[in-house]
Every structure is written in structure tokens, then in C-alpha cells.
N, C-alpha and C positions, 0 to 999 in steps of 0.2 A: 505494499500499500502506499502510495505517496501523499503526504499533508503539507498542503501550503499554509504557513503560519504569517500572519500579519503582527507586528509587534515583537518578532523573533527576538530583538535584542534586549528585552525587558525582563525582568525577573521571571515571570510565569513563562515567558517564550524562549527564554534560554533553558530553564529547567524542561520545559516540554519538548523542544527539539532534540535536547542531549538523550532524553527517556526513550523517544521514538527513534532514533539512531542506534541506540545499545539494543532494543529489542528486533532491529533488522529493517525497520520503515524508512523511506525516503524521505528528505524532509527538504524545502525550499521555503526560504525566509523572505520577507520584505520587512525592511525597518528605514527610518530616516537617518540613521545613525548605525556606523559599525557597531559590531557586538564587543563590549568593552571587557567581557569574560572569557571569551574561548573564539577561535577561529574554526572550531570544526562543524559548525553550521553552515551550510551554503544560503548567503544572504545576498539579495539585490536591495542595493540603496534607494528609497524610492519615497517620496513625499504622497501618501496616499490623499491627502486632503486637496493635493493641486494636480492629481494623475489624471491622465486622459485614459477613455478606453483603449485607445492603441497601447498604452505602457503597459496596461495590464494584459492586453491580448497576446502581448509577446512571451508571457510567462508559459512555462511547460504546463503539461497536464497533470491533473492531481485528482485524487479520490474523494478529499473532503478539504473544504476551508476551514482552518480556526482564525477567527480574527478576534484578535487580541490589542491592537494598535489603539492607544490613546493616550490623551491628558489625563492624568488620573491622581492629582492632588486636588482635593476638594477645595480647599481655601485658595489655592492659586488659582483656580478658576472663578473664584468669587471675585479675586484681583484682576483676572483677565477673561473675562467671559467670551472673548472671540475665541478662544481654546475648546470651550465647549464646542461652539459652531464647528472648529475644525473635527471634533470628536464625529459629529454627524456626517460629516463630508467624507472622512477616510472610512465609516463604517457604509455608506453608500456607494464608496467606489469596490469595496470588496464584495459587498452582496450583490450589485450589477454583474460583476465577473460571474459570481455562483450562478444567478440567472442564465446569463447567457451561454455559460457552458454545462448548465443543468447538473452542477455539484453540490452536493448538502454543505451545510453551512451551519458551525458553530459560533456562538456570540460570547464573550466574557464580559457580562453584564455585571451588575453591582447589588449589593444591598442596599445603597444610597437610594435605590428606587423607591423604597418602602418610607423613605421619610424618618421623620423623629418620633416613634412608635413608644409608646410607655407600656408594653407588654413584655412577658418574659421569653414568648416563643412567637415568631411571626413564619406563616407558610406561605406558599407561592400566591394564593388568591389574595392575601391582604394588602398588595400594592394598591395604592391610590394614585391612579395617573393623572388625577385632575389637578393634584397640588404637587409640583416639582419645589424643593425645598432648597436649592441650590443648580447652578448653571451646569455644574457635573451631574447631578441626579437627573436634569433635565435632557441632557446630553445621550444618558444611558435609556431613558425613557423613550426618547426619539428614535434610538437605534431599535429596541425591540419593536416599537410600533411598525418600522420600516420593515423588520423580518417578518413580524404575523401579516402584515398586508401581501409580501411577496410570497407566503404560503399560500394564501386565498385566491390572489389573482395568477400566480404561475406555478402553482404545485410545488414550489420548492422545500424541500425538507430541511428540517433546522431542529438544534437544540441551542434551547439559551442557560446558561449558567450565571447564577448570580454568587459571585465570590463575595468573600467577606473577611477583610485583613489579612490577607496572605502575606506570611514572613518566612524568613528562612535565606538560603543560597541566593546570590545574585540579587540581593537587595539593600547593598551598601553604597549605592552609586550617588553619595549624598550632595555631590557639585551639582548635579543635573534635577533630582527630584527629594526632597528632605522627607525621609520616611520614618515613621515615629519611631519602631523598634531599633533598627540600626542607629538610630541618633541617640536615642537614651542609652543604648549599651556603649557606643562610643564617650558620650559625655560622662556616664557614671564610671567606666574605665579610667578615664582620665581626670576623676574628681572636679569635674567642670559641672557649673549648676546647670539644671534643667527645669524648664516650665512646663506644667502639664495644664493645658488648656481642657478642665472639667473632670473635677473630683469626681463629679457623681457618673460619668460615662462607664456604662456597662457593654461591651462588644465580644464578637465573637472572634476570635483570633483563629486563623487557619495555618497551620506548619506546612510549609509548600509541598513536602513530601505526600500528604493527602490531598492536597489539591489537585496535583498531577495524576496521582492515582486514580482520582474522579473523573478528571479530563480523558485519560486512555481509555477507560471504561465506556464513556460516552462517545468517543471517536470509534470505537470498535462498533457499539450499536447502530451510530447515526449510518457508518459506512455499509452495514449489514441491513439497513433499514429496519432493524428490529426493535427501536426506539426511536421515535420521530415526533417532532412538533410538539416538545414539550420544553417548560419552563422549570429549572431545578434549582433549588438552593443550594449550594456545594460549601461546606462549611464545618466547623468541630461539631458544631450542635452544643456548646456551652457559653456562657457569659463570664467573662471577667472584667474587672474594674482596671481603669488604668493603675489607681493605686496599688493592687495586685502584681501587675505589670512591673511597675517601678520597683515593687519589695523582691520580685523573684529575679529581676536582673542583679540586684544589690547583693541577695545570696549567691547568686552563682558566681559573682566576680569576687565576692568576699569585701566588699565595700559600701559604705553607708550613702546613699544617695543626697546630693544636696539640691532640695525640689522645692520649686514655689508652685502653688496652684492658682490658676486664674479662670474666669468664665468661659465655659466654650465660646467657639469664635462663630461666627454669621455661617449657617448653611451647613455644621457639622451635626451630624446623628449623634445623640447621646444613649440611646439604648438601641442595642440589637442583637437577638439570640436567635438563630436560625433553626427552624423545622425542617429537618434533613430526611425525614421519612420515606418521602418521595425518592430523594436519590439511593436510599437504602432498597427500597421497593423495586424501582425500575432500572437499576444498575447494580444492585448489589454493593453499593458504596458502604466500606467502613472505617472511616477515619480512627488513627492509631496515635493521635500526637497531640496530648495535652498542653496547654501553655506552657505549664509547670516542668515537662520534658522538652518542650520544643525550644525553648529560650536557651537553654543550655548547651544544644546542639547548635543553635544560630550563633551563640558566644564562641563556642571551639571551632565553628568555620571561620569566622572573623579572625580568629588568633592563628588558625593554620594559614589564613592568606598573608598574615602579617599586617593586619588591618587595625588591631590593639597594641 
């Protein structure tokens, strides 16, 4: 099988590309930048937000398209809403390629589509597409809407995965995008102060190996048309507060975090815990790594890379 991955130089794209190749599948990547972590993934440099159909038609054939390319920092898109529009343009370029080639399409959506809900568990039917709480969530809602319309009008098979706070290997490119977990790890390791925006936040953190395992199950099911036209939460299924996160990092590093708490920023979700029963039932998804085990693995990977 050959899989086309957009956003192949990002965290999930890099892990997915390497995992597919490790099991014998062929991969073609598309990204606006070279991969900072590995040269093993064949990657075409292309800006999907400005790509013409001819640019994409020049790509090789594939069995599944996995669309991961996006500007993914919520508050960054509050400050720069034009990047949310670019997310929609990138999605449209990849989706229309799938339509023209009649290739199944997988989309990396986000728990942000649910907005700021104050419930302990969220299932896929709970998303309210009437109210988008940030430009980023609006871009993911728009992407999902385009996909559902293509399934209706063109019979395009799809799977939508709603990810939640994926962390682990290849997420430490802080100069490009400041992710909370690698930032906290680096600052606490260096005895530098950190600011937590939202002491009250409870989120569902997903170790990258669990995320990739779920995506691989989805790719196989979609390619065989065994599971199609479904929207599925892909997370660990358990909530942790940012206070928990900081304390676990401090314990793993043997450091006392220097932390200051501030209110949550505009557009940020303060509570989300996924209902992953659909992923279990349809795909046999079984996440293995709770936050208490995943954070020490993330720290160990950073140390191996000389990042701490």
C-alpha cells in the first residue's frame, strides 16, 4: 500500500511516515518545509494553501491520502486568523485531489471542534458546529464540513479523527511552534519559570504511539473499505489537569517547577475528556500509555537527542 501524507514533516506526520515504512508500506510526503528530524520520508516541498491542481496532479498514485497539514497552535491563530483560512485552503487542495483520483481520505481534525464544554466525557455527536470558539476550531469545523459534503456529492470514502493533545517524539521544534509539553519539560529541566494559562484546565493528553496505532488501524480499515464515513475521537480517554502535568514533569526530572498560574487565554478549551468507545468498537483501538508513563518517555527521548 502507498500512503500520501500531507504535513509529513510535523510531529504526527513524521511518526506516521516512519511507522508505515517500518511495516513495509510506501510513503510520499508533502510539506511546506523539509523534515527537521529525518530524511527517510520521501517529501515533496509544496505549499498546499497556494497549490494549483496541476501541482498535485504531478504526484504519484496512492491508496489513501492522510491530511495532517495545518497551522495547529490555537492562540497563534487567534493572533493570526489568516492562518486559519490557510488551514481550510490546505484541506481543500488535498480533498479535491482525493476526489479527482477517487482515493479514500483521512483527516486529522481536533477536539477543538467541541468547544469549551464542561462535561467529563465527550462523544462524537456532541460537537456544536453552530459556535466556533476560535479561528482554529473554525478551520477544523470547515474541514470536516467539506469532507462530509464530498462524501454526499461524490461518494468519497473518508475517516475523520479528532485528535487531543498529542505529545511525544518529534514535538520539540519550539522555534517553529511552541507546544506546551516540550516547553514545560525544557523550562523545568533548566530551572526556568513557566506560566500555566488555566489552572482549572482538564485535558486528554495522548501519547504519540497511541495516536499512531489508531491512525494505522484507520488506514487499514479505510483502504479495505471495512470502516468508512465515520468521525472518531482518538485520544487516551482520561483527563489530567495542567497542575498534574507540571507535577509529573517535575517528578520525572527531579526538579521543583517554578510555576505561575494565569487565566486561560482567548479561544482555549478548558475541559475535554474524550469518549473513545467508538474507536474501540470500530477499529479495536486500545491506548496503552497514560500521562504518568508518557511524560517520562518524552523526557527520555529529549535526553537521547541532547535536547535537555
